[in-house]
DRENDO-1510 file (C-alpha; in Angstrom, 1 decimal, always signed):
<recs>
REC; n; res; u; v; w
REC; 1; MET; +1.0; -1.9; +3.9 .
REC; 2; ASN; +3.8; +0.2; +2.6 .
REC; 3; THR; +6.7; +1.9; +4.2 .
REC; 4; ASP; +6.0; +4.7; +6.7 .
REC; 5; ILE; +6.9; +8.1; +5.2 .
REC; 6; LEU; +6.5; +10.3; +8.2 .
REC; 7; PRO; +9.7; +11.4; +9.9 .
REC; 8; GLY; +9.9; +10.1; +13.5 .
REC; 9; ARG; +7.0; +7.8; +13.1 .
REC; 10; SER; +7.2; +4.0; +13.4 .
REC; 11; TYR; +5.8; +1.9; +10.6 .
REC; 12; VAL; +3.1; -0.3; +12.2 .
REC; 13; HIS; +4.3; -3.4; +10.5 .
REC; 14; GLY; +8.0; -2.9; +11.2 .
REC; 15; TYR; +11.1; -2.9; +9.0 .
REC; 16; SER; +12.2; -6.5; +9.4 .
REC; 17; GLU; +13.4; -8.9; +6.7 .
REC; 18; HIS; +10.1; -10.7; +7.2 .
REC; 19; GLU; +8.2; -7.5; +6.4 .
REC; 20; THR; +10.3; -6.9; +3.3 .
REC; 21; ARG; +9.4; -10.5; +2.1 .
REC; 22; ARG; +5.7; -9.8; +2.9 .
REC; 23; LEU; +5.7; -6.7; +0.8 .
REC; 24; GLY; +7.4; -8.5; -2.1 .
REC; 25; ASP; +4.9; -11.4; -1.8 .
REC; 26; GLN; +2.0; -8.9; -1.8 .
REC; 27; ALA; +3.3; -7.0; -4.8 .
REC; 28; GLU; +4.0; -10.1; -6.9 .
REC; 29; THR; +0.6; -11.8; -6.0 .
REC; 30; LEU; -1.4; -8.6; -6.8 .
REC; 31; ALA; +0.5; -7.1; -9.6 .
REC; 32; ALA; -2.0; -7.9; -12.3 .
REC; 33; LEU; -4.9; -6.9; -10.1 .
REC; 34; LEU; -3.5; -3.6; -8.9 .
REC; 35; HIS; -1.4; -2.4; -11.9 .
REC; 36; SER; -3.9; -3.3; -14.6 .
REC; 37; GLY; -4.7; -0.1; -16.5 .
REC; 38; THR; -1.6; +1.8; -15.2 .
REC; 39; ALA; +0.9; +2.6; -17.9 .
REC; 40; TYR; +2.7; +5.9; -18.7 .
REC; 41; PRO; +3.8; +7.3; -22.0 .
REC; 42; ASP; +7.4; +7.2; -23.1 .
REC; 43; GLY; +9.3; +10.2; -21.9 .
REC; 44; SER; +6.8; +11.1; -19.1 .
REC; 45; ARG; +8.1; +11.9; -15.6 .
REC; 46; VAL; +6.4; +9.9; -12.9 .
REC; 47; LEU; +6.8; +10.4; -9.1 .
REC; 48; GLU; +6.3; +7.4; -6.9 .
REC; 49; VAL; +5.6; +8.5; -3.4 .
REC; 50; GLY; +6.5; +6.2; -0.5 .
REC; 51; CYS; +8.2; +3.6; -2.7 .
REC; 52; GLY; +9.3; +1.5; +0.3 .
REC; 53; VAL; +11.4; -1.5; -0.7 .
REC; 54; GLY; +10.6; -1.1; -4.3 .
REC; 55; ALA; +8.0; -3.8; -4.4 .
REC; 56; GLN; +5.6; -1.7; -6.6 .
REC; 57; THR; +8.4; +0.1; -8.4 .
REC; 58; VAL; +9.5; -3.0; -10.3 .
REC; 59; HIS; +6.0; -3.3; -11.7 .
REC; 60; LEU; +5.7; +0.3; -12.6 .
REC; 61; VAL; +8.9; +0.3; -14.6 .
REC; 62; ALA; +7.9; -3.0; -16.2 .
REC; 63; ASN; +4.6; -1.6; -17.5 .
REC; 64; SER; +6.2; +1.7; -18.6 .
REC; 65; PRO; +9.8; +1.1; -19.7 .
REC; 66; GLY; +10.0; +4.4; -21.6 .
REC; 67; ALA; +8.9; +6.6; -18.7 .
REC; 68; HIS; +11.3; +8.3; -16.2 .
REC; 69; PHE; +10.5; +7.5; -12.6 .
REC; 70; VAL; +11.5; +9.3; -9.4 .
REC; 71; ALA; +11.0; +7.2; -6.3 .
REC; 72; VAL; +10.8; +8.9; -2.9 .
REC; 73; ASP; +10.8; +7.4; +0.7 .
REC; 74; VAL; +11.8; +8.7; +4.1 .
REC; 75; SER; +13.7; +5.6; +5.0 .
REC; 76; GLU; +17.2; +5.3; +3.7 .
REC; 77; ASP; +17.3; +1.6; +4.5 .
REC; 78; SER; +14.1; +1.1; +2.4 .
REC; 79; LEU; +15.6; +3.0; -0.5 .
REC; 80; ARG; +18.7; +0.9; -0.3 .
REC; 81; ARG; +16.6; -2.2; -0.7 .
REC; 82; ALA; +14.5; -0.7; -3.4 .
REC; 83; ARG; +17.6; +0.2; -5.5 .
REC; 84; ALA; +18.9; -3.4; -5.1 .
REC; 85; ARG; +15.5; -4.9; -6.0 .
REC; 86; VAL; +15.1; -2.8; -9.2 .
REC; 87; ALA; +18.7; -3.3; -10.2 .
REC; 88; ALA; +18.2; -7.0; -9.9 .
REC; 89; GLU; +14.8; -7.3; -11.5 .
REC; 90; ARG; +14.7; -4.4; -14.0 .
REC; 91; PRO; +18.3; -3.5; -14.9 .
REC; 92; GLY; +18.5; -0.4; -17.0 .
REC; 93; ALA; +15.2; +1.0; -15.6 .
REC; 94; HIS; +15.1; +4.8; -15.5 .
REC; 95; VAL; +14.7; +5.5; -11.7 .
REC; 96; GLU; +16.0; +8.3; -9.6 .
REC; 97; TRP; +16.0; +7.7; -5.8 .
REC; 98; HIS; +15.4; +10.5; -3.2 .
REC; 99; ARG; +15.1; +10.4; +0.6 .
REC; 100; ALA; +12.5; +13.0; +1.3 .
REC; 101; ASP; +9.4; +13.7; +3.4 .
REC; 102; LEU; +6.1; +13.7; +1.5 .
REC; 103; PHE; +5.1; +17.0; +3.0 .
REC; 104; ASP; +8.4; +18.7; +2.0 .
REC; 105; LEU; +9.2; +17.3; -1.4 .
REC; 106; PRO; +12.5; +18.8; -2.9 .
REC; 107; PHE; +11.0; +19.3; -6.4 .
REC; 108; PRO; +9.9; +22.4; -8.4 .
REC; 109; ASP; +6.3; +23.1; -9.2 .
REC; 110; ALA; +4.8; +21.0; -12.0 .
REC; 111; ALA; +7.8; +18.8; -12.1 .
REC; 112; PHE; +5.9; +15.6; -12.9 .
REC; 113; ASP; +3.4; +14.4; -15.5 .
REC; 114; HIS; +2.0; +11.7; -13.2 .
REC; 115; VAL; +2.1; +10.7; -9.6 .
REC; 116; PHE; +1.6; +7.2; -8.2 .
REC; 117; VAL; +0.8; +6.5; -4.5 .
REC; 118; CYS; +0.3; +3.0; -3.2 .
REC; 119; PHE; -0.4; +1.9; +0.4 .
REC; 120; VAL; +0.8; +5.3; +1.8 .
REC; 121; LEU; -2.3; +7.2; +2.8 .
REC; 122; GLU; -3.2; +4.6; +5.4 .
REC; 123; HIS; -0.2; +5.7; +7.5 .
REC; 124; LEU; -0.9; +9.4; +7.4 .
REC; 125; ARG; -2.7; +11.7; +10.0 .
REC; 126; ASP; -3.9; +14.0; +7.2 .
REC; 127; PRO; -4.2; +12.2; +3.9 .
REC; 128; ALA; -6.2; +15.0; +2.4 .
REC; 129; ARG; -3.4; +17.5; +3.0 .
REC; 130; ALA; -0.9; +15.0; +1.6 .
REC; 131; LEU; -2.9; +14.6; -1.6 .
REC; 132; ALA; -3.4; +18.4; -1.9 .
REC; 133; GLY; +0.3; +19.0; -1.5 .
REC; 134; LEU; +1.1; +16.6; -4.3 .
REC; 135; ARG; -0.8; +18.9; -6.7 .
REC; 136; ARG; +2.1; +21.4; -6.4 .
REC; 137; VAL; +4.6; +19.0; -8.1 .
REC; 138; LEU; +2.0; +17.6; -10.5 .
REC; 139; ALA; +1.6; +19.4; -13.8 .
REC; 140; PRO; -1.8; +20.8; -14.6 .
REC; 141; GLY; -3.7; +18.2; -16.5 .
REC; 142; GLY; -1.5; +15.5; -15.0 .
REC; 143; THR; -2.9; +12.4; -13.3 .
REC; 144; ILE; -2.5; +10.9; -9.9 .
REC; 145; THR; -3.1; +7.2; -9.2 .
REC; 146; VAL; -3.8; +6.1; -5.6 .
REC; 147; ILE; -4.3; +2.5; -4.3 .
REC; 148; GLU; -5.3; +1.7; -0.8 .
REC; 149; GLY; -6.8; -1.2; +1.1 .
REC; 150; ASP; -9.6; -1.4; +3.7 .
REC; 151; HIS; -9.3; -4.0; +6.4 .
REC; 152; GLY; -13.0; -3.7; +7.1 .
REC; 153; SER; -13.5; -5.4; +3.7 .
REC; 154; ALA; -12.0; -8.7; +5.0 .
REC; 155; ILE; -14.6; -11.4; +5.1 .
REC; 156; PHE; -13.9; -15.0; +5.3 .
REC; 157; HIS; -15.0; -18.6; +6.0 .
REC; 158; PRO; -15.0; -20.1; +8.5 .
REC; 159; ASP; -16.1; -17.0; +10.3 .
REC; 160; SER; -14.6; -16.3; +13.7 .
REC; 161; ARG; -15.0; -13.5; +16.2 .
REC; 162; TYR; -11.5; -14.2; +17.5 .
REC; 163; ALA; -10.0; -13.8; +14.0 .
REC; 164; GLN; -12.0; -10.6; +13.6 .
REC; 165; ALA; -10.6; -9.4; +17.0 .
REC; 166; THR; -6.9; -9.8; +15.8 .
REC; 167; ILE; -7.7; -7.8; +12.7 .
REC; 168; GLU; -9.3; -5.1; +14.8 .
REC; 169; CYS; -6.1; -5.0; +16.9 .
REC; 170; LEU; -4.2; -4.0; +13.7 .
REC; 171; VAL; -6.9; -1.4; +12.9 .
REC; 172; ARG; -6.7; +0.1; +16.4 .
REC; 173; LEU; -2.9; +0.2; +16.5 .
REC; 174; GLN; -2.7; +1.9; +13.1 .
REC; 175; ALA; -5.3; +4.5; +14.3 .
REC; 176; ALA; -3.2; +5.1; +17.5 .
REC; 177; ALA; -0.2; +5.7; +15.3 .
REC; 178; GLY; -2.2; +8.3; +13.3 .
REC; 179; GLY; -3.2; +6.2; +10.4 .
REC; 180; ASP; -6.3; +4.7; +9.0 .
REC; 181; ALA; -6.5; +1.0; +8.0 .
REC; 182; LEU; -10.0; +1.6; +6.6 .
REC; 183; VAL; -8.9; +4.5; +4.3 .
REC; 184; GLY; -9.8; +2.7; +1.1 .
REC; 185; ARG; -13.5; +3.5; +1.4 .
REC; 186; ARG; -12.6; +7.2; +1.8 .
REC; 187; LEU; -10.5; +7.5; -1.4 .
REC; 188; GLN; -13.1; +9.2; -3.6 .
REC; 189; PRO; -14.0; +12.0; -1.2 .
REC; 190; LEU; -10.3; +12.5; -0.2 .
REC; 191; LEU; -9.3; +13.1; -3.8 .
REC; 192; PHE; -12.2; +15.4; -4.4 .
REC; 193; GLU; -11.5; +17.3; -1.1 .
REC; 194; ALA; -7.8; +17.7; -2.2 .
REC; 195; GLY; -8.9; +19.6; -5.4 .
REC; 196; TYR; -8.6; +16.9; -8.1 .
REC; 197; MET; -11.1; +16.6; -10.9 .
REC; 198; GLN; -12.4; +13.7; -12.9 .
REC; 199; VAL; -12.1; +11.4; -9.9 .
REC; 200; ALA; -12.7; +7.8; -10.7 .
REC; 201; VAL; -12.5; +5.1; -8.0 .
REC; 202; GLY; -13.2; +1.5; -8.3 .
REC; 203; PRO; -12.8; -1.8; -6.3 .
REC; 204; ARG; -10.1; -4.3; -7.0 .
REC; 205; THR; -11.2; -7.5; -5.2 .
REC; 206; VAL; -9.2; -10.4; -4.1 .
REC; 207; TYR; -11.0; -13.7; -3.6 .
REC; 208; ALA; -9.1; -16.9; -2.6 .
REC; 209; ASP; -10.2; -20.4; -2.2 .
REC; 210; ARG; -8.9; -23.9; -3.0 .
REC; 211; THR; -9.4; -23.4; -6.7 .
REC; 212; ARG; -7.0; -20.4; -6.6 .
REC; 213; PRO; -4.0; -21.9; -4.7 .
REC; 214; ALA; -1.6; -19.1; -5.7 .
REC; 215; LEU; -3.9; -16.5; -4.1 .
REC; 216; VAL; -4.3; -18.7; -1.0 .
REC; 217; GLU; -0.6; -18.8; -0.6 .
REC; 218; GLY; +0.4; -15.4; -1.9 .
REC; 219; PHE; -2.4; -13.3; -0.4 .
REC; 220; THR; -4.3; -15.1; +2.4 .
REC; 221; ARG; -1.2; -16.6; +4.1 .
REC; 222; ASN; +1.8; -14.5; +3.0 .
REC; 223; THR; +0.1; -11.1; +2.7 .
REC; 224; PHE; -2.9; -10.7; +5.0 .
REC; 225; ILE; -2.3; -13.2; +7.8 .
REC; 226; ALA; +1.4; -12.3; +7.9 .
REC; 227; MET; +0.5; -8.6; +8.2 .
REC; 228; VAL; -1.8; -9.3; +11.1 .
REC; 229; GLU; +0.7; -11.5; +12.8 .
REC; 230; SER; +3.3; -8.8; +12.7 .
REC; 231; VAL; +1.5; -6.7; +15.3 .
REC; 232; ARG; +1.2; -9.4; +18.0 .
REC; 233; ASP; +3.6; -8.0; +20.5 .
REC; 234; ASP; +2.2; -4.4; +20.1 .
REC; 235; ALA; -1.3; -5.7; +20.5 .
REC; 236; LEU; -0.5; -7.6; +23.7 .
REC; 237; ALA; +1.6; -4.7; +25.1 .
REC; 238; ALA; -1.3; -2.3; +24.5 .
REC; 239; GLY; -3.7; -4.6; +26.3 .
REC; 240; LEU; -6.0; -4.8; +23.3 .
REC; 241; ILE; -6.3; -8.6; +23.5 .
REC; 242; THR; -5.0; -11.5; +25.7 .
REC; 243; ALA; -2.4; -14.0; +24.5 .
REC; 244; PRO; -4.9; -16.9; +24.4 .
REC; 245; GLU; -7.4; -14.8; +22.5 .
REC; 246; TRP; -4.7; -13.7; +20.0 .
REC; 247; ASP; -3.5; -17.3; +19.5 .
REC; 248; ARG; -7.0; -18.6; +18.9 .
REC; 249; GLY; -7.7; -15.7; +16.5 .
REC; 250; ILE; -4.6; -16.3; +14.4 .
REC; 251; ALA; -5.3; -20.1; +14.4 .
REC; 252; ASP; -8.9; -19.3; +13.2 .
REC; 253; LEU; -7.5; -16.9; +10.6 .
REC; 254; ARG; -5.2; -19.6; +9.3 .
REC; 255; ARG; -8.1; -21.9; +8.8 .
REC; 256; THR; -9.4; -19.6; +6.1 .
REC; 257; ALA; -6.4; -20.8; +4.0 .
REC; 258; ASP; -7.3; -24.5; +4.5 .
REC; 259; PRO; -9.1; -26.5; +1.7 .
REC; 260; ASN; -12.5; -25.6; +3.1 .
REC; 261; GLY; -11.7; -21.9; +3.7 .
REC; 262; THR; -12.3; -18.8; +1.7 .
REC; 263; PHE; -11.0; -15.2; +1.9 .
REC; 264; HIS; -12.2; -11.9; +0.4 .
REC; 265; TYR; -10.5; -8.5; +0.5 .
REC; 266; THR; -11.1; -5.3; -1.4 .
REC; 267; TYR; -8.5; -2.7; -2.5 .
REC; 268; PHE; -9.6; +0.6; -4.0 .
REC; 269; LYS; -7.8; +2.2; -6.9 .
REC; 270; GLY; -8.5; +5.9; -7.8 .
REC; 271; VAL; -7.3; +8.0; -10.8 .
REC; 272; ALA; -7.8; +11.7; -10.9 .
REC; 273; VAL; -6.6; +14.8; -12.8 .
REC; 274; ASN; -4.9; +17.9; -11.5 .
REC; 275; PRO; -7.1; +20.7; -12.9 .
REC; 276; ARG; -5.6; +23.2; -15.2 .
REC; 277; ARG; -5.2; +26.6; -13.6 .
</recs>
């Protein structure tokens, strides 16, 4: 759900203006849910890895106006959009921007007090190696915060095997690109395997129905369904599904945003400490 940070790899959702809007809708809709409990002390240095178009950056700087942020992404175009977003929404924020590869960060050891990673691991072939590598630039005793989704947690009414099939297309396409759309459920063992201590992971659940119209619009329609819709051409080209099956699945998925529909999805948020040597 965030920008691809691997050189030479294509982001499964694409880099269109539509995707930029979707990322913004997602971040705005879920800001309280995902960023609750995340704030950094004044003067601390915070690295945001895979900042994408800055959709999460604006919330980070809003919650910690006295911290100094360094935002990294491999896409120069995404960084350009991120700069513009933060300048417009949070003028005066302390953010440095760097085009860099997660696996080859241009920073000295222990350069940061905290690291923030949101919707990045899902796009990586080796998320454990990425997390372990981030320990080099994180000061001993510093914290890492990681947020990931899990498409297997999507349950909805009315149920539909055709709708489930369109979601499965996204999961399979992401796997074929080297990622894992189900990575949220693995977050605790990944952090532990990477050498972090005091690992604490918990669910952040989205539930939308007619009594929560902002979530129906902002999450069910503009975040989740829009995300699935973005892979239509790739799913058909890969022979994962037929056009009639896809169209029926998307129509059924849209029914979950109708007055009699409901939608549930779980994100996982983990916080861990880089052990002192």
